N, C-alpha and C positions, 0 to 999 in steps of 0.2 A: 331055184327060188333065191332071190337075194334080198336081204334085209334093207329097208330103206334107213337113211340117215336118222329120221326121226323115230323109228322103231328100235333103234339100239338101246339097251339098258344103259343107264348112267353108271359111271364108276363110282366107288365109294367116295373118292375125293370130290367129284362132281356133286354128289348128293349132299355132302357135308357143306361144301361151299354154297349150294343153293339154300340149305336150311339157314346156315348163318347169314346170308343176305335177306332172308324172309324175316328173321328175328330183328334185323337192322331196320326194316321198314316199319315196325311196330313203335308205339311210344316207350315201351319198356327197352327196346334196342336202342333208342336214342339215349335213354338214361344209362343204359350199360356201357355205350360208346364213350359218353361223357366221364363215367368211372374209370374206363380203361385210360383215358387220356389223362385223368389225374394220376393214376398209377405210373403212367410212362413219364410224366413231367415232375413228380415229387422229388424233392431233395431230400435224401435219406441221411441219418446219423450213422457215421461208422464207428460204433461202440465195439463191435466185436470183428475178429479176423475173417469171419465168413459173411460179413455184411455185404460185401460187394457181389459175391457169387449169388447169394439169396436175392438180392434186388435184381440183379441182371436177368435172373430166371423170371421174376415177375414181370420185368420191363419187356423182355423178348416175348413173352406169351401175349402181354397187352399189345404190343406192336403187331404181332402176327394176326391177333383177332380183329383189331383195328382195319387192318389192310384187307381182311375178308369182308369186313363189314361195310368199307367204304361205298362200294357199288349201290348196296341197298340204302345206305344213308342218303347218299346223292339222288337216287331215284325217289325218295320219299320228300326230300326237300326241295329238289331242284336247284340246289346250290352246292357248294363245297361243304365238307365236313369240318371246316376249320373256324367254325363259330367260337366265339370266347367261352371258356369254361365257366366263368363267373361274370354274370351280367347284372346291371342294376336296372330294375323296372323303372320306365319312364324317364330314364337318364339319356341326355343327348350326347353323352360322352365328356371327357374332361380334355381340355387343350393343354398339351404338353410341350408346345412349341415355345421358344422365346419370343418376346415382343420384338418386333423389328424396329429398326431406328434407334436413335440416342435417347436416353431417358431425359437428358437435358443437353442443350447446345453449349459449347464452350466456344468462345471467340477469343480474339486477341486481347479484348479489354476484360474478360473474366478473371476475377480474382480468385487464386486457389491457395488456401492456407498452407504454409510451409514450402512453397515453391516461388514465392514473391520475394524480391530482395528486400521490401520493407518489412518483413516479418523479423528479421534479424536484429530487433532493437534491444 
């Protein structure tokens, strides 16, 4: 008698991975994912000699959990999990690009203080 592929027991890693994906599909999982992103992206103060090691451990754990949660987050939202951490309700966004074109047109007849020969009087 052979065991069908569906009847094989899941390994511990598969069980844990499935549990983390299931958590990620919940509202609390989305909040947890957002918290982990803040941990990963936080700029930390280097007051002590061990700050880098401590923060690297936190960031590594956050990165690993986020990687395991990504599939559950994507299934829940149907989009990527790269939504902004902070959003403004009702905001259409802020334009950050510079205006195109010259602010004023300068021609051969435009007088520019300090550059015209008539200013040296």
